[in-house]
C-alpha positions, 0 to 999 in steps of 0.5 A: 300839070304837064306843059302840053295841058291847056291850064299850063299853056294859058299860065306860061302865056301869061307869064311870058307877057308879064313883068317880072314882078307880076310873073312872081305874083303868078308863080307864087299862086301855083305849084312849086315844081310848075313855078320852076318851069314857068320861070323859063317861059319868061324872056328874062328868067334871071329878072323873074327869079330876082323878084322873088322874095327871099324866103320864097326863092328858098322854098322853091329850091327846097321843093324842087330839089337842091340839085334839080334847081341848080339852074334857079340857084345860078340865077339867084342875086347875091341876097337871095343866096345869102338867105339860103344859107341863113334859113337852113344853116343854123341851129338856134344861135350855132352854125350847122356844119352839115348844112353849110357844107350842103350848101357850099357843095351846091355853090360849087356846082354852079358855074365859076363866075357865079360861084366866086361872085356870091362867095365873095358877097357872102358873109364873110364871118360865116364863111371864115367860121365854117373854115376855121373849124376845120382847118388851122393856118400856120404863117411863115416868115420863110419859105417852108419845105419840111411838112413831116412835122405837120401830119398827113392831112397838112397842105402847104400853099403854092408860095410856101408861106402858108400851111393848112392843117385840116381837121375831121372826117376824110371826106370832110377834109377832102371837101374843104381842100377842094372847095378852097383850092377852087377859091385859089384858083378862081380868085387868088387875092381873096383866097389869101385874104381868107387864109389871113382871116382864119389865121387871126380871128377868134372862133368865138368871136366869129359865131357871134358875129356871124349870128348877129349878122344873120339876126339882123338879116332875118329880122328884115324879113320878118323873122326875129332870132331864136331867143327874141322868139321864144318870147312867144311862149310867155304867159300872161293872165288873161283876166287881168292882161290888157294887150298893148296899143301899137306905137305907131301906124305901119308905113303902107309904102313898101317895096314890090317884093313887100306888096308880094308878100302882103298879098301872098299873106291875105291869100292864106286867110280867105275861106277859113272859118273863124272870128279872125277870119271873119273880121278880115273879110271886112275892109278897113284900114290897118287890115293888110297890116294886121295880116302881116302881123299875124304872119309875123306871129307865125314865123316867130313860132316857127323859129322858136319851134325850131321848124324848118322853113322848108318843111311845108307841112309843119309850116302849115300846122304852125300857121294853123295853130298861131292862128288859132291862138290869135283867134282865141284870143281876139274872142275873149278879148272882143267877146265875139263882137265884130266891131270891137274885134276890127278895132283890135286888130287896128289898134292892139298889138296882135302878139299880145292877143296871141298871148292871150289865146295861148295862155287860155289853151296852155292853162288847161295843159297845166290842170291836165298835168295836175292830175298825174300825181292822183290819176297815174298808177305810179303818181308820176307817169302821164302813160299810166293814167287810170282814166278809161278810154276817151277821158284818158285820151283827153287828158293825154292830149291836153298835156302835150306841149301845145295841147290838143282838143279832143272833140266829142267825136274824139277827132284830135285837132288844134284849139281854134275857138273859144268854144272849144276851150270853154268846153274842154275847161268843163270837161276838165272840171268834171274830170278833176272832181271825179279824180279828187273823189276816187283819191280823197274819199274812196282811197283809190290812190296809187299806194294803196293800188300798188298794195293790191296783191296781183298774183292769182288775180284775173288781171295782168299787172297793176299798171293795167288798172283803170277806174272802172275796175278799181271803182267796180270792185270797191263798188261791189264790195259795198254791195256785198256789205264790206268796206268800200275798197278795191278789195279782190273778190271771190267767185263765190260772190258773184251770185250775190253781186249779180242779184242787184242787177237787172239783165234784159234785152233792153239793157243791163243795169242795177235793179231799182233797190240797188240803183236807189243805193247807188244814187244815195252814194252819189248824193252822200259824196256830193257827186250827182253832177258826176253820175254819167261817169259812174254810170259808165263804170257801172255799165261796163260791170253790168255788161260783163256780169250779164255775160257771165250770168248766162255761163254754167261756170264762168271764166272769171279771167276774162272780166275786166271790170272786177279784180277776182281771185281766180280759184283754178 
């Protein structure tokens, strides 16, 4: 939206006349780049910037672009600058050197007074930890002149009582030297304080302290640390697990920033179609707190999955997935009843409801993984499943770290409703029975398949074999009066095999006599409820045989549903 646009002019007018807090509420509903422009439409842009919640100032800077947002960064409060480092400079419990260097470089690009002021207010453990990793400080009682013994990367301080010996790549050394010299130029006392800290502090304690302090700050923003967040992945038994009651009512008195976050969160839930969102359409005591609780769960998932808070698309996916599990848990726990659902939102810990929903879904994933030993050509690789198209995608989607639902139209999406869990469970039940029947009773095991002599057949390799080819070959042998096994056929067997089929314009299928024998086979194996799966196999073979029947000399190399020895 350009500045000359009528809508932009209206927004700019509203921002200009608003208080800083009101202006932020307007900004949070606009795109990030537009928000950056609107900030400077306000008569007090610094007050507006400092009223923006910590995570949103970080997002604003990241989405606009670090260097393009220098004017925003240069107006941020000490707490907001600290938040940027907290969000972007840690990998689990380890300080990221690359991320930290980047933000110190950004900080160096700001005005001198802002740079040194924000550096003084920054978590000192983080600053010292970053420098100590790449600089060793030597302290002398007497003035030192000879530097040769310390190597080319040594630097003697102006008072000649400290020496810094840098380690690392040339560009990194150059940056750290420039960074520390800027500190010296702007605040000599602070510079020597830093050198003393580097000299005395231990790396292990520095990292432990910096991580603990960062954890406390992130907790206050609603983002628990990584090791606390992985609790979100704990499995429960949905049939026996009961969500815990909330210990105390959340205090509704909150700061302006808290109210903004709450309003921002509630906006995200409007218009979505689920049991959870239907409940939130009701105005009941504790509704807003339940929304914030749901967002806190999404934060935990993002931290546990190590998703960058600046990756908007991945964060959206995390929110959608966590809401999906929460919705499934609510539907399961409350049976889809609105009054029970509202009561659960008011009185139950939603993290426990989330665990129920996620456990129902991940249980499907574990069941799907259980098929691999029988349904994979090598008995261990999910990439070599013998299931046919559609079924293979269904199982492969469930085996993901976070199982994916494949709808009847083959669309892949996250699980969001108990109906989807039930449908997937029914489909998985049938597939599990199919695999068990083919493996246990029909002898289509990985070992038996690898024993098939592939050389000279119409198939390229054993790893390409699927259940259609294996079952149709075994069934063809059965029709020919041979043992039911995936033994390759001869071309002279094809005429007799084709005599058991009817090839018509209405469709290609087994003739009545063969169909009766096929139904008897299903009954003998208690597999009538799996008839649709086996009919899919037979249907593929029938269609290929129909094409072969029309050719004088069929080229069997292009028959995929049967293993046939190539005679030429």
